C-alpha positions in Angstrom: 0.0 0.0 0.0 1.3 3.4 -0.9 2.2 5.9 1.9 -0.5 8.4 0.9 -3.4 6.1 2.1 -4.5 5.5 5.7 -6.7 2.7 7.2 -10.0 4.6 6.6 -9.3 4.6 2.9 -9.4 0.8 2.8 -12.5 0.4 4.9 -15.5 -1.3 3.3 -19.2 -0.4 3.7 -19.8 -3.9 5.1 -16.7 -5.1 7.0 -15.4 -8.5 5.8 -12.2 -10.5 6.2 -9.7 -11.1 3.4 -9.8 -14.7 2.2 -6.3 -14.4 0.7 -3.8 -12.7 3.0 -1.0 -11.0 1.1 -3.1 -9.0 -1.3 -3.7 -5.3 -0.7 -7.3 -4.0 -0.3 -7.0 -2.2 -3.6 -5.8 -5.4 -5.4 -9.0 -7.1 -4.1 -11.1 -4.1 -5.4 -9.5 -4.5 -8.9 -10.1 -8.2 -9.0 -13.8 -7.8 -8.0 -14.3 -5.4 -10.9 -12.4 -7.5 -13.3 -14.5 -10.6 -12.5 -17.8 -8.8 -12.5 -20.6 -9.6 -14.9 -21.1 -5.8 -15.3 -17.7 -5.5 -16.8 -18.2 -8.5 -19.2 -21.5 -6.9 -20.4 -19.6 -3.9 -21.7 -18.3 -6.2 -24.5 -21.8 -5.9 -26.0 -22.1 -2.2 -25.8 -21.0 0.0 -28.7 -18.4 2.7 -28.1 -18.7 4.9 -31.2 -18.3 2.8 -34.4 -20.8 -0.1 -34.5 -19.4 -3.6 -35.5 -19.9 -4.2 -39.2 -20.0 -0.5 -40.2 -16.4 -0.4 -41.5 -15.7 0.2 -45.1 -12.9 -2.4 -44.9 -13.3 -6.2 -44.5 -10.1 -6.4 -42.3 -11.5 -4.0 -39.7 -14.5 -5.9 -38.3 -13.8 -5.3 -34.7 -14.1 -1.6 -33.6 -13.9 -0.8 -29.9 -16.6 -1.6 -27.5 -17.2 -0.1 -24.0 -15.2 -3.1 -22.7 -12.1 -2.5 -24.8 -12.4 1.2 -24.1 -12.5 0.5 -20.3 -9.4 -1.8 -20.6 -7.5 0.8 -22.5 -8.5 3.5 -20.1 -7.3 1.3 -17.3 -3.9 0.8 -18.9 -3.5 4.6 -19.4 -4.7 5.4 -15.9 -2.6 2.8 -14.2 0.6 4.1 -15.8 -0.2 7.7 -15.2 -1.3 7.1 -11.7 1.8 5.1 -10.9 4.0 7.9 -12.3 2.3 10.4 -10.0 2.6 8.2 -6.9 -1.0 6.9 -6.7 -1.7 3.3 -5.8 -1.9 1.9 -9.4 -4.4 -0.8 -8.5 -6.7 1.8 -7.1 -6.6 3.9 -10.2 -7.0 0.9 -12.4 -10.1 -0.1 -10.4 -11.6 3.3 -11.0 -10.9 3.2 -14.7 -12.3 -0.3 -15.1 -15.5 0.6 -13.2 -16.1 4.1 -14.6 -18.4 3.0 -17.5 -20.2 0.0 -15.8 -23.5 1.9 -15.6 -23.7 2.9 -19.3 -26.9 1.4 -20.8 -27.3 -0.2 -24.2 -26.7 2.2 -27.2 -24.3 4.4 -25.2 -25.1 8.1 -24.6 -28.1 7.8 -26.9 -29.5 5.1 -24.6 -28.6 7.3 -21.6 -30.8 10.1 -22.9 -33.7 7.7 -23.6 -33.5 6.2 -20.2 -33.4 9.6 -18.6 -36.8 10.4 -20.1 -38.2 7.0 -19.0 -36.8 7.4 -15.5 -38.3 10.9 -15.0 -40.8 9.5 -12.3 -37.9 8.2 -10.2 -35.4 11.0 -10.5 -33.9 10.5 -14.0 -31.0 8.4 -15.3 -27.3 9.2 -15.5 -24.6 6.7 -16.5 -22.2 7.7 -13.8 -24.8 7.5 -11.0 -25.7 4.1 -12.4 -22.1 3.0 -12.2 -22.1 3.8 -8.5 -25.5 2.0 -8.1 -24.1 -1.1 -9.8 -20.9 -1.4 -7.8 -22.5 -0.4 -4.5 -25.8 -2.2 -4.8 -26.8 -4.2 -7.9 -23.8 -6.3 -8.8 -24.4 -9.6 -6.8 -21.3 -10.1 -4.8 -21.8 -9.2 -1.1 -24.8 -8.9 1.3 -25.0 -7.7 4.8 -26.1 -10.1 7.6 -29.6 -8.7 7.2 -29.6 -9.6 3.5 -29.1 -6.0 2.2 -27.1 -6.0 -1.1 -23.8 -4.0 -1.0 -22.7 -4.8 -4.6 -19.0 -5.4 -4.9 -18.4 -3.8 -1.5 -15.4 -1.9 -2.6 -13.2 0.2 -0.3 -14.0 3.8 0.5 -11.1 5.0 -1.7 -12.2 2.9 -4.6 -15.8 4.1 -4.5 -14.5 7.7 -4.3 -12.0 7.2 -7.1 -14.8 5.9 -9.4 -17.0 8.9 -8.8 -16.5 11.4 -11.6 -19.3 13.7 -10.5 -19.4 13.8 -6.6 -22.8 15.5 -6.3 -26.5 14.9 -6.6 -28.7 15.8 -9.5 -28.6 19.6 -10.0 -25.7 19.9 -7.7 -23.0 20.8 -10.2 -20.6 23.3 -8.5 -20.6 25.8 -11.3 -23.5 24.8 -13.6 -26.8 23.9 -11.8 -28.4 23.0 -15.2 -25.7 20.4 -16.0 -27.2 16.9 -16.5 -24.2 15.3 -15.0 -24.3 13.9 -11.5 -22.9 10.9 -9.6 -25.5 9.6 -7.2 -29.3 8.9 -7.1 -31.2 10.0 -4.0 -31.7 6.4 -2.8 -28.0 5.6 -3.0 -27.1 8.6 -0.8 -26.3 6.5 2.4 -23.2 4.8 0.8 -22.3 8.0 -1.0 -22.3 10.0 2.2 -20.3 7.2 3.9 -17.4 7.2 1.4 -17.4 11.0 1.0 -17.3 11.6 4.7 -14.7 14.3 5.3 -14.1 14.9 1.6 -14.1 18.5 0.3 -17.6 19.3 -1.0 -18.0 18.5 -4.8 -14.3 18.0 -5.3 -13.0 14.9 -7.1 -10.3 13.0 -5.3 -6.9 12.9 -7.0 -7.4 9.3 -8.3 -10.8 10.3 -9.8 -9.1 13.1 -11.6 -6.5 10.8 -13.0 -9.3 8.4 -14.1 -11.2 11.3 -15.7 -8.2 12.5 -17.7 -7.3 8.9 -18.7 -10.9 8.4 -19.9 -10.7 11.6 -22.1 -7.3 10.6 -23.5 -8.3 7.0 -24.3 -11.6 7.8 -26.0 -10.5 10.9 -27.9 -7.5 9.1 -29.4 -9.1 5.7 -30.0 -12.3 7.2 -31.4 -10.1 9.0 -34.0 -8.4 5.7 -34.7 -11.6 3.7 -35.1 -13.1 6.5 -37.4 -10.0 6.3 -39.6 -10.1 2.5 -39.8 -13.8 2.5 -40.6 -13.3 5.0 -43.5 -15.4 7.7 -42.0 -12.6 10.2 -41.4 -10.4 11.7 -44.1 -7.3 13.5 -42.6 -7.1 15.6 -45.7 -10.4 17.2 -44.9 -8.9 18.8 -41.8 -6.4 20.8 -43.6 -8.7 23.5 -45.0 -12.3 24.2 -46.1 -15.7 23.8 -44.6 -15.0 20.4 -42.9 -12.2 22.0 -40.9 -14.4 24.9 -40.0 -17.1 22.6 -38.8 -14.7 20.6 -36.6 -13.5 23.9 -35.0 -17.1 24.9 -34.4 -18.0 21.5 -32.8 -15.0 21.7 -30.6 -15.8 25.2 -29.4 -19.5 24.3 -28.8 -19.1 20.9 -27.1 -15.6 20.1 -26.0 -13.4 23.1 -25.3 -13.6 25.2 -22.1 -16.3 27.9 -22.2 -15.5 31.0 -24.3 -12.5 29.4 -26.1 -11.8 31.2 -29.3 -11.8 29.1 -32.5 -8.4 30.5 -33.3 -7.0 28.8 -30.2 -8.7 25.5 -31.2 -7.3 25.9 -34.7 -3.8 26.3 -33.3 -4.3 23.1 -31.3 -5.3 21.2 -34.5 -2.3 22.7 -36.3 0.1 21.6 -33.6 -1.1 18.0 -34.0 -1.0 18.1 -37.8 2.5 19.5 -37.8 3.8 16.5 -36.0 5.7 14.0 -38.2 3.6 11.1 -36.9 0.2 12.6 -37.7 -1.7 10.1 -40.0 -1.7 12.3 -43.1 -3.0 10.4 -46.2 -4.3 7.4 -44.3 -5.4 4.8 -46.8 -5.8 1.5 -44.9 -2.7 -0.2 -46.1 -0.5 -2.1 -43.7 2.0 0.7 -43.7 -0.7 3.3 -43.0 -2.1 1.1 -40.2 1.3 0.9 -38.5 1.7 4.7 -38.8 -1.7 5.2 -37.3 -0.8 2.9 -34.3 2.3 5.0 -33.8 0.2 8.2 -33.9 -2.1 6.6 -31.3 0.9 5.9 -29.0 2.3 9.3 -29.6 -0.9 11.1 -28.7 -1.5 9.1 -25.5 2.1 9.7 -24.4 1.8 13.4 -25.3 -1.3 13.9 -23.2 -0.2 11.9 -20.2 3.3 13.4 -20.1 1.8 16.9 -20.2 -0.3 16.2 -17.2 2.5 14.4 -15.3 5.0 17.2 -16.0 2.7 20.0 -15.0 1.5 18.2 -11.8 5.0 17.3 -10.7 6.1 20.9 -11.4 3.5 22.1 -8.9 3.8 19.4 -6.2 7.3 18.0 -6.6 8.3 14.3 -6.2 6.7 11.8 -3.9 3.4 10.0 -3.7 0.2 12.0 -4.5 -3.2 10.8 -3.7 -6.7 11.4 -2.3 -7.0 15.1 -1.5 -3.3 16.0 -1.2 -3.1 17.3 -4.8 -4.9 18.4 -8.0 -4.2 16.9 -11.4 -2.9 19.7 -13.6 -3.5 19.3 -17.3 -2.1 22.2 -19.4 -4.7 24.1 -21.4 -2.8 23.2 -24.7 -3.3 19.5 -24.0 -7.0 19.9 -23.1 -7.6 21.8 -26.4 -5.8 19.2 -28.4 -7.9 16.5 -26.8 -11.0 18.5 -27.4 -10.3 18.9 -31.1 -9.8 15.1 -31.4 -13.2 14.6 -29.9 -14.7 17.0 -32.3 -13.2 15.2 -35.3 -14.9 11.9 -34.2 -18.1 13.8 -33.5 -18.2 15.5 -36.8 -17.2 12.6 -39.1 -18.6 9.6 -37.2 -21.4 10.6 -34.8 -23.0 13.2 -37.2 -23.3 10.9 -40.2 -26.9 10.7 -41.5 -27.1 7.0 -40.9 -26.2 7.5 -37.3 -29.0 10.0 -36.8 -31.5 7.3 -38.2 -29.9 4.7 -36.0 -30.2 6.8 -32.9 -33.9 7.5 -33.6 -34.5 3.8 -34.0 -32.6 3.0 -30.8 -34.8 5.4 -28.8 -37.9 3.7 -30.2 -36.5 0.3 -29.1 -35.8 1.5 -25.5 -39.0 3.4 -25.2 -41.2 0.6 -26.3 -39.2 -1.9 -24.3 -39.7 0.2 -21.1 -43.4 0.6 -21.8 -43.8 -3.2 -22.3 -41.9 -4.0 -19.1 -43.7 -1.5 -17.0 -47.0 -2.9 -18.2 -46.0 -6.5 -17.5 -43.9 -6.1 -14.4 -42.9 -8.1 -12.5 -43.4 -10.5 -15.4 -40.6 -10.1 -18.0 -38.0 -9.1 -15.4 -35.0 -11.2 -14.7 -35.2 -13.0 -11.3 -32.9 -10.5 -9.6 -35.0 -7.5 -10.7 -38.3 -9.3 -10.1 -37.3 -9.7 -6.5 -36.3 -6.1 -6.2 -39.6 -5.1 -7.9 -41.6 -7.0 -5.2 -39.5 -5.2 -2.5 -40.2 -1.8 -3.9 -41.9 0.6 -1.6 -43.7 2.8 -4.2 -44.2 3.4 -7.9 -41.0 5.4 -8.3 -39.0 2.5 -6.8 -40.7 0.1 -9.2 -39.9 2.3 -12.2 -36.2 2.5 -11.0 -36.1 -1.3 -10.9 -37.3 -1.6 -14.5 -34.8 1.0 -15.5 -32.0 -0.9 -13.7 -32.9 -4.0 -15.7 -32.8 -2.2 -19.0 -29.5 -0.4 -18.2 -27.9 -3.8 -17.6 -28.8 -5.0 -21.1 -26.3 -5.1 -24.0 -27.2 -3.6 -27.4 -28.1 -7.1 -28.7 -30.1 -8.3 -25.7 -32.1 -5.0 -25.6 -33.1 -5.6 -29.2 -33.9 -9.3 -28.5 -36.0 -8.5 -25.5 -37.8 -5.8 -27.4 -38.5 -8.2 -30.3 -39.9 -10.7 -27.8 -42.1 -8.3 -25.9 -43.3 -6.2 -28.8 -43.5 -8.7 -31.7 -45.2 -6.2 -34.1 -42.1 -4.0 -34.0 -39.6 -6.9 -34.2 -38.3 -5.7 -37.5 -36.7 -2.7 -35.9 
């Protein structure tokens, strides 16, 4: 265990003995997430490019939420270790950060938020906490109350990207992002006891930046592999202007001038390793892999150097430091996100697909709510029977839908709504 952690950091919501002495508490946390069904289900949840959408036969396996989580964990473990965090703790947070994402990604998240309005809405990060602290069947109290994976206090805190309730964003009360539902507040208040209000712990900041780095770089890579992104279009013209606009509107810090974003894109394009002229040949694929490695190293080294310059050597962790990411690195990361947004997510076929996915989830929720508890898996059927009111019953149905993969959501929809089985 690293020196920046004390015994309270390794406490569990429900105390339990270690069955294998010699492991640290954070190694146990990591193993529990790695072996969870929730992590395995991420293999069936699309990241950005759907399987089979590639223009090239040799690229049939774009990233899923699982591969993204594994890559995020590798980035986070190395960056956390370089900064003196416990690497197992950071890896646990990176592996667990997306567990609550529903079928169909952020589009499914929006659809479930509408469905869950009677019970307080839906948010993927709050659902991740709900999974690891309640729904994932691993540990129960002596009274039979589920405590999920029963991770340590520090692991639960490190996984919490948004440490506030709905509407509690520290600078933007209208932000849809939050990290805990009302009925999960007891465990949230337990692991946040003594923490600065609405402040991420250091390990959560490392996880957050590793997530940004992994998905911005790898979404670009997948978009190029699939034939959706032409690097030449970023050199000049309306496509470049649109990328800059998307970056300014959605990904860059507020009030960032497009000229500053353009400079960030130019810096990347001026690098020798930038994948100019990518054409899918073996040589081009190797160059793209090198570009991916260069970008990840660039973004992580920028954060490591800036943070070490501020805090010096030695272990960092919990609330002893803030991760410092230079503005230039954040803008370069933002422009990569905008490239994937403009050329992959904004394709006309994606708009049609998202509309169809919302129909699937809406009709599925309607069918389950009408039939419940029939149609629910045994775990959720039992929770439905235990629900105290209608809001709790809606939450149970939403919990079941959120656990589905893309394929199982479609399959269950087809079974429960046969007239729309062609969707």
